[in-house]
Steps between C-alpha positions, in 0.01 A plus 500: 500500500839611637549783747655706220202447272257586778696813586513610134125461473442693821730788402336533159150491646588755770542779246804631688765671291824305485695815581302553820539137608874524429538819702301365795669159513857591407494252212642651183234589242676298230499193726125523548451557128712197407319290758158596365610433141634157596862586416625435854393377837524667838693398805314417820585837657336685210197271509465569873524877440229484234281283720535746787428798272181338371409365845521140387587209722757245393458165661630154448265247351451193714663192354285290273358196668562162349202298392474148622443257220217268572 
């Protein structure tokens, strides 16, 4: 599941009004609406703002390890 998909799920489950999230994060309401409807993505700055608002931590996944064939 992508970061965007995870964030969409979290926002929907939070019950927060899109207008409140927009006002608190500085992300335009229509941008959040289009993101949640799948009509557009978000840039990293907006994702970081949403993560901070919802007190989420963004972290890099460790690289996948290669399996040794036996």
